[in-house]
PLY file of the C-alpha trace (Angstrom):
ply
format ascii 1.0
element vertex 80
property float x
property float y
property float z
element edge 79
property int vertex1
property int vertex2
end_header
-0.05 0.04 0.11
2.78 2.34 0.84
4.47 1.94 -2.60
1.20 2.90 -4.43
0.84 5.93 -2.34
4.51 6.81 -3.05
4.02 6.39 -6.52
0.87 8.56 -6.60
2.88 11.12 -4.64
5.72 11.11 -7.02
3.42 11.58 -9.96
1.84 14.89 -8.18
5.28 15.90 -7.79
5.92 15.57 -11.26
2.76 17.37 -12.20
3.89 20.36 -9.98
7.37 20.45 -11.63
5.26 20.27 -15.01
3.05 23.42 -13.68
6.28 25.34 -13.08
7.97 24.61 -16.39
4.70 26.02 -18.01
4.94 28.80 -15.89
8.26 29.45 -16.97
7.57 29.18 -20.45
4.57 31.40 -20.28
6.53 34.13 -18.69
9.25 33.91 -21.35
6.75 33.80 -24.35
4.91 36.89 -22.64
8.22 38.73 -22.49
8.89 37.84 -26.08
5.32 39.05 -27.18
5.49 42.31 -25.15
7.30 44.23 -27.91
4.91 46.49 -29.75
6.73 45.94 -33.25
5.78 42.16 -33.77
2.84 41.72 -36.47
-0.36 40.18 -35.50
0.75 37.03 -37.62
3.90 36.70 -35.42
2.15 36.85 -32.43
-0.33 34.17 -33.50
2.58 31.85 -34.57
4.48 32.08 -31.05
1.02 31.30 -29.16
0.88 28.26 -31.37
4.14 27.49 -30.13
3.63 27.99 -26.74
0.30 25.96 -26.82
1.86 22.96 -29.01
5.00 22.91 -26.21
2.79 22.87 -23.16
0.63 20.11 -24.82
3.87 18.34 -25.46
5.20 18.54 -22.04
1.89 17.50 -20.43
1.53 14.34 -22.78
5.20 13.35 -22.01
4.64 13.56 -18.54
1.24 11.85 -18.72
2.82 8.95 -20.73
6.24 8.60 -19.05
5.32 9.14 -15.50
1.65 7.81 -14.99
1.83 5.23 -17.75
-1.02 6.96 -19.65
-3.39 7.11 -16.73
-5.31 10.30 -16.35
-5.39 11.42 -12.64
-7.60 14.46 -11.70
-4.75 15.57 -9.24
-2.19 15.50 -11.98
-4.30 18.58 -13.46
-4.51 20.30 -10.02
-0.52 19.83 -9.56
0.03 21.39 -12.96
-2.26 24.66 -12.23
-0.79 24.94 -8.69
0 1
1 2
2 3
3 4
4 5
5 6
6 7
7 8
8 9
9 10
10 11
11 12
12 13
13 14
14 15
15 16
16 17
17 18
18 19
19 20
20 21
21 22
22 23
23 24
24 25
25 26
26 27
27 28
28 29
29 30
30 31
31 32
32 33
33 34
34 35
35 36
36 37
37 38
38 39
39 40
40 41
41 42
42 43
43 44
44 45
45 46
46 47
47 48
48 49
49 50
50 51
51 52
52 53
53 54
54 55
55 56
56 57
57 58
58 59
59 60
60 61
61 62
62 63
63 64
64 65
65 66
66 67
67 68
68 69
69 70
70 71
71 72
72 73
73 74
74 75
75 76
76 77
77 78
78 79
């Protein structure tokens, strides 16, 4: 029983790390897109790159850490 709980805690901690990485990426893309000289097209491409990167990170963690099982607390950990 304790090994099961330890595994679940590890998955939650990975989701916290994933949320922190996504937050840092959001700040990085926010700084990049803050310049007024960028066109609307370039801003949309940068937003698409951000969304694609975040989805790739979540899928990587989902398949490698939790073996493809979606748990509600993974999303809570990423949001925290």
